BAMI-873673 format. One line per 8 residues: number of its first residue (from 1); their letters; for each residue x, y, z of C-alpha. Coordinates in pm, 1 decimal. Example, Ala and Ser with C-alpha at 12.3 -4.5 7.8 and 13.67 -1.06 7.14 Angstrom:
REM residues 2
1) as) 1230.0,-450.0,780.0  1367.0,-106.0,714.0 .
//
This chain:
REM residues 70
1) mgqadfgr) -12.7,4.3,-19.2  135.3,378.8,-102.1  113.7,666.2,86.1  -156.8,770.3,-130.2  -422.8,453.0,13.9  -347.9,589.6,380.7  -709.0,584.7,561.8  -862.1,419.9,262.6 .
9) trdrsdgr) -1014.2,130.1,338.6  -1282.4,8.9,16.1  -1072.6,43.9,-309.4  -1177.6,-222.2,-511.6  -1465.2,-332.9,-720.1  -1597.0,-671.1,-571.2  -1691.9,-484.6,-277.9  -1391.2,-558.5,-55.6 .
17) rldgvpva) -1204.2,-350.4,173.5  -812.3,-334.5,52.6  -732.6,-568.9,418.3  -960.0,-821.5,196.4  -1201.0,-802.5,423.1  -1608.2,-791.5,243.7  -1799.9,-469.5,311.3  -2149.9,-523.4,457.7 .
25) epqtpapl) -2438.1,-319.9,204.9  -2637.3,-161.0,382.9  -2988.4,-250.7,491.6  -3319.2,-50.1,525.9  -3380.9,89.6,824.6  -3672.0,-68.6,980.8  -3996.0,169.7,1078.4  -3973.0,324.3,1395.6 .
33) plseieea) -4250.6,220.6,1594.6  -4321.8,566.5,1673.6  -4734.5,434.5,1806.3  -4549.0,251.6,2110.5  -4256.1,484.8,2209.3  -4571.6,779.3,2262.5  -4787.9,477.9,2418.9  -4487.6,470.8,2674.7 .
41) irgvrhgi) -4444.4,808.5,2688.5  -4789.2,933.0,2757.4  -4830.6,656.5,3002.1  -4571.9,808.7,3220.9  -4639.9,1077.1,3471.0  -4330.9,1064.9,3728.3  -4037.0,834.2,3542.5  -3884.5,694.2,3298.3 .
49) vqiiiqdg) -3944.8,537.0,2930.2  -3568.0,401.8,2794.9  -3581.4,243.4,2398.5  -3250.3,-40.8,2365.5  -3177.9,-38.5,1993.7  -2945.4,-288.2,1815.1  -2783.1,-257.6,1494.7  -3020.2,80.8,1442.0 .
57) vvvqidrt) -3324.0,-89.6,1534.5  -3577.6,-111.3,1854.9  -3591.3,-372.8,1989.4  -3704.8,-264.6,2287.2  -3919.4,3.5,2524.8  -3869.4,-1.4,2883.4  -4124.3,173.7,3094.6  -4041.1,309.2,3495.3 .
65) dkrrlr) -4315.5,405.1,3657.8  -4230.1,628.1,4011.7  -4499.7,706.1,4235.0  -4450.8,1017.3,4427.0  -4557.6,1001.5,4836.4  -4491.5,1330.4,4909.4 .
//
């Protein structure tokens, strides 16, 4: 690899990086479950809504409700 190749990872027409490792093609993103997220947020007066994402996809929505006893 010459100095001009420094920092380049994808150079070959066969879809492999310069080091020979195949490059994954981008996936079309799954639609966001906005209605489920909105429902979780509406149901919380005091608490936390946590959205778990793996590989760019929402896989879990956690809701923790807190009860204030004042």
